[in-house]
C-alpha positions as protocol buffer text, in pm:
chain_id: "A"
residue {
  index: 1
  type: UNK
  ca { x: 24 y: -19 z: -8 }
}
residue {
  index: 2
  type: UNK
  ca { x: 46 y: 378 z: -50 }
}
residue {
  index: 3
  type: UNK
  ca { x: -2 y: 694 z: 115 }
}
residue {
  index: 4
  type: UNK
  ca { x: -376 y: 813 z: -108 }
}
residue {
  index: 5
  type: UNK
  ca { x: -186 y: 1118 z: -255 }
}
residue {
  index: 6
  type: UNK
  ca { x: 96 y: 973 z: -372 }
}
residue {
  index: 7
  type: UNK
  ca { x: -84 y: 740 z: -525 }
}
residue {
  index: 8
  type: UNK
  ca { x: -322 y: 1001 z: -689 }
}
residue {
  index: 9
  type: UNK
  ca { x: 31 y: 1194 z: -798 }
}
residue {
  index: 10
  type: UNK
  ca { x: 153 y: 853 z: -951 }
}
residue {
  index: 11
  type: UNK
  ca { x: -170 y: 805 z: -1131 }
}
residue {
  index: 12
  type: UNK
  ca { x: -138 y: 1169 z: -1286 }
}
residue {
  index: 13
  type: UNK
  ca { x: 233 y: 1146 z: -1396 }
}
residue {
  index: 14
  type: UNK
  ca { x: 131 y: 770 z: -1534 }
}
residue {
  index: 15
  type: UNK
  ca { x: -124 y: 873 z: -1723 }
}
residue {
  index: 16
  type: UNK
  ca { x: 93 y: 1179 z: -1847 }
}
residue {
  index: 17
  type: UNK
  ca { x: 415 y: 900 z: -1964 }
}
residue {
  index: 18
  type: UNK
  ca { x: 139 y: 694 z: -2217 }
}
residue {
  index: 19
  type: UNK
  ca { x: -61 y: 1014 z: -2298 }
}
residue {
  index: 20
  type: UNK
  ca { x: -20 y: 1164 z: -2634 }
}
residue {
  index: 21
  type: UNK
  ca { x: 14 y: 1573 z: -2639 }
}
residue {
  index: 22
  type: UNK
  ca { x: -387 y: 1625 z: -2702 }
}
residue {
  index: 23
  type: UNK
  ca { x: -483 y: 1508 z: -2326 }
}
residue {
  index: 24
  type: UNK
  ca { x: -171 y: 1659 z: -2136 }
}
residue {
  index: 25
  type: UNK
  ca { x: -347 y: 1955 z: -2315 }
}
residue {
  index: 26
  type: UNK
  ca { x: -708 y: 1897 z: -2260 }
}
residue {
  index: 27
  type: UNK
  ca { x: -703 y: 1711 z: -1900 }
}
residue {
  index: 28
  type: UNK
  ca { x: -540 y: 2010 z: -1621 }
}
residue {
  index: 29
  type: UNK
  ca { x: -331 y: 1837 z: -1303 }
}
residue {
  index: 30
  type: UNK
  ca { x: -664 y: 1977 z: -1098 }
}
residue {
  index: 31
  type: UNK
  ca { x: -936 y: 1838 z: -1350 }
}
residue {
  index: 32
  type: UNK
  ca { x: -754 y: 1480 z: -1291 }
}
residue {
  index: 33
  type: UNK
  ca { x: -709 y: 1500 z: -894 }
}
residue {
  index: 34
  type: UNK
  ca { x: -1036 y: 1589 z: -814 }
}
residue {
  index: 35
  type: UNK
  ca { x: -1220 y: 1368 z: -1077 }
}
residue {
  index: 36
  type: UNK
  ca { x: -978 y: 1081 z: -875 }
}
residue {
  index: 37
  type: UNK
  ca { x: -1096 y: 1212 z: -541 }
}
residue {
  index: 38
  type: UNK
  ca { x: -1459 y: 1193 z: -665 }
}
residue {
  index: 39
  type: UNK
  ca { x: -1419 y: 783 z: -810 }
}
residue {
  index: 40
  type: UNK
  ca { x: -1160 y: 690 z: -541 }
}
residue {
  index: 41
  type: UNK
  ca { x: -974 y: 579 z: -779 }
}
residue {
  index: 42
  type: UNK
  ca { x: -741 y: 609 z: -1114 }
}
residue {
  index: 43
  type: UNK
  ca { x: -1037 y: 703 z: -1364 }
}
residue {
  index: 44
  type: UNK
  ca { x: -874 y: 500 z: -1633 }
}
residue {
  index: 45
  type: UNK
  ca { x: -871 y: 192 z: -1438 }
}
residue {
  index: 46
  type: UNK
  ca { x: -1215 y: 231 z: -1340 }
}
residue {
  index: 47
  type: UNK
  ca { x: -1336 y: 328 z: -1662 }
}
residue {
  index: 48
  type: UNK
  ca { x: -1164 y: 78 z: -1931 }
}
residue {
  index: 49
  type: UNK
  ca { x: -1055 y: -147 z: -1635 }
}
residue {
  index: 50
  type: UNK
  ca { x: -1342 y: -220 z: -1487 }
}
residue {
  index: 51
  type: UNK
  ca { x: -1118 y: -272 z: -1172 }
}
residue {
  index: 52
  type: UNK
  ca { x: -1252 y: -108 z: -817 }
}
residue {
  index: 53
  type: UNK
  ca { x: -1197 y: 197 z: -630 }
}
residue {
  index: 54
  type: UNK
  ca { x: -786 y: 228 z: -446 }
}
residue {
  index: 55
  type: UNK
  ca { x: -985 y: 140 z: -131 }
}
residue {
  index: 56
  type: UNK
  ca { x: -1128 y: -188 z: -274 }
}
residue {
  index: 57
  type: UNK
  ca { x: -843 y: -311 z: -413 }
}
residue {
  index: 58
  type: UNK
  ca { x: -633 y: -322 z: -97 }
}
residue {
  index: 59
  type: UNK
  ca { x: -925 y: -457 z: 76 }
}
residue {
  index: 60
  type: UNK
  ca { x: -955 y: -699 z: -127 }
}
residue {
  index: 61
  type: UNK
  ca { x: -637 y: -852 z: -71 }
}
residue {
  index: 62
  type: UNK
  ca { x: -670 y: -832 z: 296 }
}
residue {
  index: 63
  type: UNK
  ca { x: -1007 y: -1043 z: 262 }
}
residue {
  index: 64
  type: UNK
  ca { x: -839 y: -1349 z: 104 }
}
residue {
  index: 65
  type: UNK
  ca { x: -790 y: -1638 z: 285 }
}
residue {
  index: 66
  type: UNK
  ca { x: -641 y: -1802 z: -29 }
}
residue {
  index: 67
  type: UNK
  ca { x: -246 y: -1761 z: 15 }
}
residue {
  index: 68
  type: UNK
  ca { x: -20 y: -1636 z: 268 }
}
residue {
  index: 69
  type: UNK
  ca { x: 98 y: -1244 z: 249 }
}
residue {
  index: 70
  type: UNK
  ca { x: 244 y: -980 z: 465 }
}
residue {
  index: 71
  type: UNK
  ca { x: 127 y: -642 z: 465 }
}
residue {
  index: 72
  type: UNK
  ca { x: 402 y: -420 z: 263 }
}
residue {
  index: 73
  type: UNK
  ca { x: 377 y: 22 z: 270 }
}
residue {
  index: 74
  type: UNK
  ca { x: 563 y: 158 z: 6 }
}
residue {
  index: 75
  type: UNK
  ca { x: 730 y: 363 z: 270 }
}
residue {
  index: 76
  type: UNK
  ca { x: 878 y: 104 z: 466 }
}
residue {
  index: 77
  type: UNK
  ca { x: 1037 y: -36 z: 129 }
}
residue {
  index: 78
  type: UNK
  ca { x: 1206 y: 291 z: 98 }
}
residue {
  index: 79
  type: UNK
  ca { x: 1286 y: 317 z: 422 }
}
residue {
  index: 80
  type: UNK
  ca { x: 1463 y: -22 z: 463 }
}
residue {
  index: 81
  type: UNK
  ca { x: 1432 y: -203 z: 127 }
}
residue {
  index: 82
  type: UNK
  ca { x: 1658 y: -489 z: 243 }
}
residue {
  index: 83
  type: UNK
  ca { x: 1429 y: -513 z: 586 }
}
residue {
  index: 84
  type: UNK
  ca { x: 1152 y: -567 z: 380 }
}
residue {
  index: 85
  type: UNK
  ca { x: 1239 y: -750 z: 82 }
}
residue {
  index: 86
  type: UNK
  ca { x: 1378 y: -1040 z: 412 }
}
residue {
  index: 87
  type: UNK
  ca { x: 1042 y: -999 z: 522 }
}
residue {
  index: 88
  type: UNK
  ca { x: 962 y: -1143 z: 159 }
}
residue {
  index: 89
  type: UNK
  ca { x: 1180 y: -1393 z: 128 }
}
residue {
  index: 90
  type: UNK
  ca { x: 1079 y: -1564 z: 469 }
}
residue {
  index: 91
  type: UNK
  ca { x: 695 y: -1524 z: 430 }
}
residue {
  index: 92
  type: UNK
  ca { x: 782 y: -1713 z: 74 }
}
residue {
  index: 93
  type: UNK
  ca { x: 921 y: -2047 z: 320 }
}
residue {
  index: 94
  type: UNK
  ca { x: 1304 y: -1984 z: 191 }
}
residue {
  index: 95
  type: UNK
  ca { x: 1622 y: -1820 z: 404 }
}
residue {
  index: 96
  type: UNK
  ca { x: 1711 y: -1545 z: 371 }
}
residue {
  index: 97
  type: UNK
  ca { x: 2081 y: -1479 z: 231 }
}
residue {
  index: 98
  type: UNK
  ca { x: 2259 y: -1136 z: 382 }
}
residue {
  index: 99
  type: UNK
  ca { x: 2467 y: -1094 z: 67 }
}
residue {
  index: 100
  type: UNK
  ca { x: 2243 y: -1180 z: -237 }
}
residue {
  index: 101
  type: UNK
  ca { x: 2025 y: -977 z: -26 }
}
residue {
  index: 102
  type: UNK
  ca { x: 2261 y: -669 z: -13 }
}
residue {
  index: 103
  type: UNK
  ca { x: 2318 y: -692 z: -393 }
}
residue {
  index: 104
  type: UNK
  ca { x: 1956 y: -684 z: -481 }
}
residue {
  index: 105
  type: UNK
  ca { x: 1883 y: -387 z: -291 }
}
residue {
  index: 106
  type: UNK
  ca { x: 2187 y: -281 z: -463 }
}
residue {
  index: 107
  type: UNK
  ca { x: 2134 y: -338 z: -807 }
}
residue {
  index: 108
  type: UNK
  ca { x: 1715 y: -225 z: -810 }
}
residue {
  index: 109
  type: UNK
  ca { x: 1823 y: 131 z: -619 }
}
residue {
  index: 110
  type: UNK
  ca { x: 1558 y: 414 z: -747 }
}
residue {
  index: 111
  type: UNK
  ca { x: 1893 y: 551 z: -920 }
}
residue {
  index: 112
  type: UNK
  ca { x: 1974 y: 287 z: -1115 }
}
residue {
  index: 113
  type: UNK
  ca { x: 1681 y: 198 z: -1253 }
}
residue {
  index: 114
  type: UNK
  ca { x: 1613 y: 531 z: -1324 }
}
residue {
  index: 115
  type: UNK
  ca { x: 1946 y: 511 z: -1522 }
}
residue {
  index: 116
  type: UNK
  ca { x: 1858 y: 176 z: -1670 }
}
residue {
  index: 117
  type: UNK
  ca { x: 1515 y: 375 z: -1809 }
}
residue {
  index: 118
  type: UNK
  ca { x: 1726 y: 676 z: -1939 }
}
residue {
  index: 119
  type: UNK
  ca { x: 1969 y: 471 z: -2168 }
}
residue {
  index: 120
  type: UNK
  ca { x: 1721 y: 222 z: -2263 }
}
residue {
  index: 121
  type: UNK
  ca { x: 1517 y: 485 z: -2432 }
}
residue {
  index: 122
  type: UNK
  ca { x: 1817 y: 654 z: -2605 }
}
residue {
  index: 123
  type: UNK
  ca { x: 1924 y: 286 z: -2679 }
}
residue {
  index: 124
  type: UNK
  ca { x: 1555 y: 259 z: -2892 }
}
residue {
  index: 125
  type: UNK
  ca { x: 1524 y: -80 z: -2748 }
}
residue {
  index: 126
  type: UNK
  ca { x: 1259 y: -223 z: -2984 }
}
residue {
  index: 127
  type: UNK
  ca { x: 1150 y: -458 z: -2619 }
}
residue {
  index: 128
  type: UNK
  ca { x: 1162 y: -193 z: -2338 }
}
residue {
  index: 129
  type: UNK
  ca { x: 1159 y: -263 z: -1985 }
}
residue {
  index: 130
  type: UNK
  ca { x: 989 y: 57 z: -1932 }
}
residue {
  index: 131
  type: UNK
  ca { x: 675 y: 202 z: -2026 }
}
residue {
  index: 132
  type: UNK
  ca { x: 706 y: 562 z: -2234 }
}
residue {
  index: 133
  type: UNK
  ca { x: 927 y: 646 z: -2520 }
}
residue {
  index: 134
  type: UNK
  ca { x: 1219 y: 867 z: -2635 }
}
residue {
  index: 135
  type: UNK
  ca { x: 1006 y: 1162 z: -2694 }
}
residue {
  index: 136
  type: UNK
  ca { x: 865 y: 1134 z: -2353 }
}
residue {
  index: 137
  type: UNK
  ca { x: 1180 y: 1150 z: -2214 }
}
residue {
  index: 138
  type: UNK
  ca { x: 1310 y: 1460 z: -2441 }
}
residue {
  index: 139
  type: UNK
  ca { x: 933 y: 1565 z: -2225 }
}
residue {
  index: 140
  type: UNK
  ca { x: 1141 y: 1552 z: -1938 }
}
residue {
  index: 141
  type: UNK
  ca { x: 841 y: 1247 z: -1877 }
}
residue {
  index: 142
  type: UNK
  ca { x: 1045 y: 924 z: -1714 }
}
residue {
  index: 143
  type: UNK
  ca { x: 844 y: 540 z: -1608 }
}
residue {
  index: 144
  type: UNK
  ca { x: 1048 y: 587 z: -1302 }
}
residue {
  index: 145
  type: UNK
  ca { x: 989 y: 975 z: -1174 }
}
residue {
  index: 146
  type: UNK
  ca { x: 1035 y: 1072 z: -839 }
}
residue {
  index: 147
  type: UNK
  ca { x: 1057 y: 784 z: -604 }
}
residue {
  index: 148
  type: UNK
  ca { x: 924 y: 1011 z: -332 }
}
residue {
  index: 149
  type: UNK
  ca { x: 666 y: 964 z: -15 }
}
residue {
  index: 150
  type: UNK
  ca { x: 420 y: 1162 z: 186 }
}
residue {
  index: 151
  type: UNK
  ca { x: 377 y: 1464 z: -70 }
}
residue {
  index: 152
  type: UNK
  ca { x: 118 y: 1719 z: -55 }
}
residue {
  index: 153
  type: UNK
  ca { x: -148 y: 1798 z: -356 }
}
residue {
  index: 154
  type: UNK
  ca { x: -150 y: 2192 z: -263 }
}
residue {
  index: 155
  type: UNK
  ca { x: 36 y: 2291 z: -527 }
}
residue {
  index: 156
  type: UNK
  ca { x: -177 y: 2151 z: -753 }
}
residue {
  index: 157
  type: UNK
  ca { x: -487 y: 2315 z: -576 }
}
residue {
  index: 158
  type: UNK
  ca { x: -588 y: 2471 z: -240 }
}
residue {
  index: 159
  type: UNK
  ca { x: -746 y: 2212 z: -19 }
}
residue {
  index: 160
  type: UNK
  ca { x: -679 y: 1888 z: -206 }
}
residue {
  index: 161
  type: UNK
  ca { x: -518 y: 1722 z: 74 }
}
residue {
  index: 162
  type: UNK
  ca { x: -828 y: 1803 z: 338 }
}
residue {
  index: 163
  type: UNK
  ca { x: -1028 y: 1642 z: 58 }
}
residue {
  index: 164
  type: UNK
  ca { x: -773 y: 1364 z: -30 }
}
residue {
  index: 165
  type: UNK
  ca { x: -801 y: 1308 z: 336 }
}
residue {
  index: 166
  type: UNK
  ca { x: -1126 y: 1274 z: 417 }
}
residue {
  index: 167
  type: UNK
  ca { x: -1182 y: 1053 z: 86 }
}
residue {
  index: 168
  type: UNK
  ca { x: -934 y: 814 z: 227 }
}
residue {
  index: 169
  type: UNK
  ca { x: -1030 y: 801 z: 599 }
}
residue {
  index: 170
  type: UNK
  ca { x: -1002 y: 450 z: 604 }
}
residue {
  index: 171
  type: UNK
  ca { x: -659 y: 374 z: 411 }
}
residue {
  index: 172
  type: UNK
  ca { x: -515 y: 671 z: 640 }
}
residue {
  index: 173
  type: UNK
  ca { x: -630 y: 489 z: 986 }
}
residue {
  index: 174
  type: UNK
  ca { x: -559 y: 149 z: 848 }
}
residue {
  index: 175
  type: UNK
  ca { x: -261 y: 164 z: 751 }
}
residue {
  index: 176
  type: UNK
  ca { x: -85 y: 450 z: 998 }
}
residue {
  index: 177
  type: UNK
  ca { x: -129 y: 723 z: 779 }
}
residue {
  index: 178
  type: UNK
  ca { x: -188 y: 1061 z: 950 }
}
residue {
  index: 179
  type: UNK
  ca { x: -376 y: 1354 z: 829 }
}
residue {
  index: 180
  type: UNK
  ca { x: -187 y: 1659 z: 701 }
}
residue {
  index: 181
  type: UNK
  ca { x: 116 y: 1611 z: 517 }
}
residue {
  index: 182
  type: UNK
  ca { x: 58 y: 1238 z: 560 }
}
residue {
  index: 183
  type: UNK
  ca { x: 284 y: 1180 z: 861 }
}
residue {
  index: 184
  type: UNK
  ca { x: 374 y: 819 z: 858 }
}
residue {
  index: 185
  type: UNK
  ca { x: 341 y: 614 z: 1219 }
}
residue {
  index: 186
  type: UNK
  ca { x: 473 y: 303 z: 1307 }
}
residue {
  index: 187
  type: UNK
  ca { x: 395 y: 39 z: 1073 }
}
residue {
  index: 188
  type: UNK
  ca { x: 5 y: -154 z: 1140 }
}
residue {
  index: 189
  type: UNK
  ca { x: 112 y: -532 z: 1344 }
}
residue {
  index: 190
  type: UNK
  ca { x: -91 y: -774 z: 1138 }
}
residue {
  index: 191
  type: UNK
  ca { x: -370 y: -720 z: 816 }
}
residue {
  index: 192
  type: UNK
  ca { x: -701 y: -723 z: 963 }
}
residue {
  index: 193
  type: UNK
  ca { x: -1058 y: -682 z: 800 }
}
residue {
  index: 194
  type: UNK
  ca { x: -1182 y: -323 z: 809 }
}
residue {
  index: 195
  type: UNK
  ca { x: -1439 y: -125 z: 619 }
}
residue {
  index: 196
  type: UNK
  ca { x: -1349 y: 130 z: 357 }
}
residue {
  index: 197
  type: UNK
  ca { x: -1486 y: 461 z: 364 }
}
residue {
  index: 198
  type: UNK
  ca { x: -1790 y: 498 z: 141 }
}
residue {
  index: 199
  type: UNK
  ca { x: -1725 y: 507 z: -234 }
}
residue {
  index: 200
  type: UNK
  ca { x: -1724 y: 894 z: -386 }
}
residue {
  index: 201
  type: UNK
  ca { x: -2052 y: 1066 z: -548 }
}
residue {
  index: 202
  type: UNK
  ca { x: -2194 y: 880 z: -842 }
}
residue {
  index: 203
  type: UNK
  ca { x: -1978 y: 890 z: -1152 }
}
residue {
  index: 204
  type: UNK
  ca { x: -2112 y: 1244 z: -1336 }
}
residue {
  index: 205
  type: UNK
  ca { x: -2143 y: 1278 z: -1736 }
}
residue {
  index: 206
  type: UNK
  ca { x: -1834 y: 1526 z: -1696 }
}
residue {
  index: 207
  type: UNK
  ca { x: -1632 y: 1298 z: -1550 }
}
residue {
  index: 208
  type: UNK
  ca { x: -1797 y: 987 z: -1753 }
}
residue {
  index: 209
  type: UNK
  ca { x: -1650 y: 1241 z: -2082 }
}
residue {
  index: 210
  type: UNK
  ca { x: -1344 y: 1289 z: -1912 }
}
residue {
  index: 211
  type: UNK
  ca { x: -1234 y: 944 z: -1849 }
}
residue {
  index: 212
  type: UNK
  ca { x: -1328 y: 859 z: -2214 }
}
residue {
  index: 213
  type: UNK
  ca { x: -1092 y: 1171 z: -2375 }
}
residue {
  index: 214
  type: UNK
  ca { x: -822 y: 949 z: -2116 }
}
residue {
  index: 215
  type: UNK
  ca { x: -890 y: 612 z: -2256 }
}
residue {
  index: 216
  type: UNK
  ca { x: -909 y: 703 z: -2626 }
}
residue {
  index: 217
  type: UNK
  ca { x: -583 y: 950 z: -2597 }
}
residue {
  index: 218
  type: UNK
  ca { x: -397 y: 652 z: -2476 }
}
residue {
  index: 219
  type: UNK
  ca { x: -554 y: 440 z: -2747 }
}
residue {
  index: 220
  type: UNK
  ca { x: -394 y: 671 z: -2982 }
}
residue {
  index: 221
  type: UNK
  ca { x: -31 y: 652 z: -2852 }
}
């Protein structure tokens, strides 16, 4: 899981990386952010894939009983990737090897992955690992964006942080994110069922029009 504000900003960036110029000009950051908050998740995912809201997504994983699992927060991975990798390996019933773990963390660092993406796009690789194009690289839009956490939505529009906190109240409380800049609390002990916050207001004709525009522009890309 990840702080809902960072999820929104990441989805917004991914839309920019996928889409062509017409959509980037037609849809402002504020329009996208407000639609994301009204719907409770990424509008393209909800519209074309038929997925649920962000809270429905994590709730479905916590509710399932078919396979064992552990709760991972993006912020914990960022703070201590080796520790979280150990948890993953041990959850799979394997023995964690310190040296292999150290190399894995080093080789998959954000800076290394970003440099790999730049080299890949400059080389014109026909079977790329990272989504996007050389043109997007020229525009400064990379799949490996910032790798930051606990960001604010206020640069987009005043009051969006508070709106986001209200929409995703269940996520903040369940996973230890405090409102107002997303101060990180102690990691929650063990996954437990929790009722997600009520879904945002229904899709309006204007919302549907924007989602269709997003989908069509990405399909043309």
